[in-house]
C-alpha positions as CSV (number, residue, x, y, z in Angstrom):
1,M,50.4,-8.8,-11.8
2,S,46.9,-9.9,-11.3
3,F,47.6,-13.4,-13.1
4,L,49.8,-14.1,-10.1
5,M,46.9,-13.9,-7.7
6,G,44.9,-16.6,-9.2
7,P,41.4,-16.7,-10.6
8,K,38.8,-14.2,-9.6
9,R,35.7,-15.5,-7.5
10,K,32.4,-15.4,-9.1
11,R,29.6,-14.3,-7.3
12,K,26.5,-16.1,-6.9
13,R,23.6,-14.6,-8.6
14,R,20.5,-14.3,-6.2
15,P,17.1,-15.4,-7.4
16,P,15.0,-12.3,-8.1
17,P,12.7,-11.6,-5.0
18,E,8.9,-12.1,-5.3
19,R,6.0,-10.6,-3.6
20,A,2.7,-12.1,-3.1
21,C,-0.3,-10.4,-4.3
22,L,-2.5,-8.6,-1.6
23,A,-5.7,-9.7,-2.9
24,C,-5.2,-13.7,-3.5
25,G,-1.6,-14.3,-2.2
26,A,-0.3,-15.7,-5.7
27,S,3.1,-14.4,-6.5
28,T,3.5,-11.3,-8.7
29,F,6.8,-12.2,-9.9
30,S,8.0,-8.6,-9.5
31,T,9.1,-6.1,-6.6
32,W,7.1,-3.2,-7.7
33,K,3.9,-4.8,-8.1
34,W,1.4,-5.4,-5.3
35,L,-1.5,-7.3,-7.3
36,C,-1.1,-10.2,-9.7
37,D,-2.0,-9.5,-13.4
38,R,-5.5,-11.4,-12.5
39,C,-6.5,-9.4,-9.6
40,F,-5.3,-6.1,-11.4
41,G,-7.5,-7.2,-14.6
42,D,-10.5,-7.8,-12.4
43,L,-10.5,-4.1,-11.0
44,P,-12.8,-1.5,-12.6
45,F,-11.1,1.2,-14.9
46,A,-11.0,3.8,-12.3
47,R,-8.9,1.9,-9.9
48,K,-6.7,0.6,-12.6
49,K,-6.1,4.2,-13.9
50,A,-5.1,5.6,-10.2
51,I,-2.5,2.7,-9.9
52,I,-1.2,3.5,-13.3
53,D,-1.1,7.1,-12.7
54,A,0.7,6.6,-9.3
55,R,3.2,4.4,-10.8
56,A,3.8,7.0,-13.4
57,E,4.4,9.6,-10.7
58,R,6.7,7.2,-8.9
59,A,4.9,7.5,-5.8
60,P,5.3,3.9,-4.3
61,H,3.5,4.9,-1.0
62,R,0.6,5.6,-3.1
63,V,0.8,2.7,-5.2
64,F,0.8,0.7,-2.0
65,G,-2.2,2.4,-0.7
66,I,-4.4,2.3,-3.6
67,S,-3.3,-1.3,-4.3
68,R,-4.5,-2.2,-0.5
69,D,-7.6,-0.5,-1.0
70,S,-8.3,-2.4,-4.3
71,A,-7.3,-5.7,-2.8
72,E,-9.8,-5.2,0.2
73,W,-12.7,-4.3,-2.5
74,L,-11.8,-7.3,-4.8
75,A,-12.0,-9.5,-1.5
76,E,-15.4,-8.0,-0.6
77,Q,-16.8,-8.4,-4.3
78,R,-15.8,-12.1,-4.4
79,L,-17.3,-12.9,-1.1
80,K,-20.6,-11.3,-2.5
81,R,-20.2,-13.2,-5.7
82,V,-19.9,-16.5,-3.7
83,E,-22.7,-15.8,-1.3
84,G,-25.2,-14.5,-3.5
């Protein structure tokens, strides 16, 4: 008897949430990434591997901590490059 009640209401789709990169402020287009692809690519292998291992272990608190430290390190490196 649902046809007597009229058409169903459609839900509005929400746009996907975006997160800003910790290092440069660009959008990461994802909620689980803390660094954009460009900044992640600028990291040395050891830092990339630490982030990837933390993601594999599904430890978001570790991913955030390592990403935050890496963003600070990237900012320092970029300042050194500009100054000297």
